[in-house]
C-alpha positions as CSV (number, residue, x, y, z in Angstrom):
1,X,43.0,99.8,90.8
2,X,40.5,99.9,87.9
3,X,41.9,102.2,85.3
4,X,39.5,103.7,82.9
5,X,39.1,101.6,79.8
6,X,40.3,103.3,76.6
7,X,39.5,100.7,74.0
8,X,37.3,103.0,72.0
9,X,39.6,106.0,71.9
10,X,41.9,106.7,68.9
11,X,45.0,104.5,68.9
12,X,43.4,101.8,71.0
13,X,41.5,98.6,70.2
14,X,39.1,96.6,72.3
15,X,40.5,93.4,73.7
16,X,38.9,90.2,75.0
17,X,41.0,88.5,77.7
18,X,40.9,84.7,78.0
19,X,42.5,82.9,80.9
20,X,44.4,79.9,79.6
21,X,44.8,76.8,81.7
22,X,44.7,73.0,81.3
23,X,41.0,72.6,82.1
24,X,38.7,71.0,79.5
25,X,36.5,74.0,79.5
26,X,39.3,76.4,78.5
27,X,38.8,75.5,74.9
28,X,35.2,76.8,75.1
29,X,36.4,80.2,76.4
30,X,39.1,80.4,73.6
31,X,36.5,79.4,71.0
32,X,34.0,82.1,72.1
33,X,36.6,84.8,72.7
34,X,38.2,84.2,69.3
35,X,34.8,84.3,67.5
36,X,33.6,87.3,69.4
37,X,36.9,89.2,68.9
38,X,36.9,88.5,65.1
39,X,33.2,89.5,64.7
40,X,33.6,92.8,66.6
41,X,37.0,93.7,65.1
42,X,38.7,93.4,68.5
43,X,41.9,91.7,69.6
44,X,42.3,88.6,71.8
45,X,44.7,88.5,74.7
46,X,45.5,85.2,76.4
47,X,47.0,85.0,79.8
48,X,48.2,82.0,81.7
49,X,49.4,82.1,85.3
50,X,52.1,80.0,86.9
51,X,51.3,79.4,90.6
52,X,54.1,80.8,92.8
53,X,54.4,77.6,94.8
54,X,55.6,75.8,91.7
55,X,58.5,78.1,91.1
56,X,59.7,79.1,94.6
57,X,61.9,76.1,95.3
58,X,65.4,77.4,96.1
59,X,67.3,74.3,96.9
60,X,70.4,73.8,94.8
61,X,69.0,75.8,91.8
62,X,65.9,73.7,91.7
63,X,63.8,76.9,91.8
64,X,65.5,78.2,88.6
65,X,65.0,74.9,86.8
66,X,61.4,74.7,87.9
67,X,60.7,78.3,86.8
68,X,62.2,77.6,83.4
69,X,60.2,74.4,83.0
70,X,57.0,76.1,84.2
71,X,57.5,79.0,81.7
72,X,58.2,76.5,78.9
73,X,55.0,74.5,79.6
74,X,53.0,77.8,79.8
75,X,54.4,78.9,76.5
76,X,53.4,75.5,74.9
77,X,49.9,75.9,76.3
78,X,49.6,79.4,74.9
79,X,51.0,78.3,71.6
80,X,48.4,75.5,71.4
81,X,45.5,77.9,72.1
82,X,46.9,80.6,69.9
83,X,46.9,78.2,67.0
84,X,43.4,77.2,68.0
85,X,42.3,80.9,67.9
86,X,44.0,81.3,64.5
87,X,42.2,78.3,63.1
88,X,38.9,79.3,64.6
89,X,38.8,83.0,63.6
90,X,42.0,83.9,61.7
91,X,43.3,86.0,64.6
92,X,46.7,85.9,66.3
93,X,46.3,86.6,70.0
94,X,48.6,88.4,72.3
95,X,50.1,86.0,74.9
96,X,51.0,86.8,78.5
97,X,52.7,84.5,81.1
98,X,52.5,85.7,84.7
99,X,53.5,84.2,88.1
100,X,51.4,84.3,91.2
101,X,47.8,83.8,92.3
102,X,45.6,83.4,89.3
103,X,42.8,85.7,90.3
104,X,45.2,88.4,91.4
105,X,47.3,88.2,88.3
106,X,44.3,88.3,86.0
107,X,43.2,91.5,87.8
108,X,46.7,93.0,87.4
109,X,46.7,92.2,83.7
110,X,43.4,94.0,83.3
111,X,44.6,96.9,85.3
112,X,47.8,97.2,83.3
113,X,46.1,97.2,79.9
114,X,43.2,99.7,79.5
115,X,42.3,98.1,76.2
116,X,41.1,94.9,77.9
117,X,37.3,95.4,77.9
118,X,35.9,91.9,78.5
119,X,37.1,88.9,80.5
120,X,36.0,85.6,79.0
121,X,35.9,82.5,81.3
122,X,34.4,79.1,80.8
123,X,32.5,77.3,83.5
124,X,33.3,73.7,84.2
125,X,30.8,71.0,83.6
126,X,31.8,68.6,86.4
127,X,30.3,68.0,89.8
128,X,33.0,70.2,91.3
129,X,31.2,73.4,90.2
130,X,32.1,76.1,87.7
131,X,35.8,76.1,88.4
132,X,38.0,77.9,90.9
133,X,38.5,81.1,89.0
134,X,34.8,81.5,88.2
135,X,34.0,80.7,91.8
136,X,36.7,83.1,93.1
137,X,35.5,86.0,91.0
138,X,31.8,85.5,91.8
139,X,32.5,85.0,95.5
140,X,34.7,88.1,95.8
141,X,32.1,90.3,94.3
142,X,31.8,90.4,90.5
143,X,29.7,93.6,91.0
144,X,32.9,95.5,91.8
145,X,35.0,93.8,89.0
146,X,36.6,96.5,86.7
147,X,35.2,95.1,83.4
148,X,32.3,92.9,82.2
149,X,32.8,89.1,82.6
150,X,31.4,86.7,80.1
151,X,31.1,83.2,81.5
152,X,30.7,80.6,78.8
153,X,29.0,77.3,79.7
154,X,31.6,74.6,79.2
155,X,29.0,72.3,77.6
156,X,28.2,74.5,74.6
157,X,29.1,73.1,71.1
158,X,31.0,75.1,68.5
159,X,27.7,75.7,66.6
160,X,26.0,77.0,69.8
161,X,28.9,79.3,70.5
162,X,28.9,80.6,66.9
163,X,25.3,81.5,67.3
164,X,26.1,83.5,70.5
165,X,29.4,85.1,69.5
């Protein structure tokens, strides 16, 4: 894994990858990623991952129905945050829906697109900690991660994120 990044070579453009989910802090990652992409003349890519357990039911076609519903919900979530990115920074992000383990699929998306140069995540603000994806990446060794990771504190306001982006 870990393809060489090509975002600064001719014909390529740097991309910020934001993981989209239904957590409250996701909006903070979208806000920061949108502003940062716009200010650095980069692109924004959004990925959402449907857990495999939600789509692997095979009883009487239930699996196909659940998969279709899960993809429809994922598309709605991506549409919502794509509109948000457009309203924030005037950009239209690339949208990706994947199925599987979230951390694994994020790594695969990074490996498959050598223009993805930065992963943007937002940390949760609750007592549960920063969130499962942030915890997973940090616990498995962010030092060996293929690209830089920006972890946006979920408690930052739009104005505070503007100052940082």
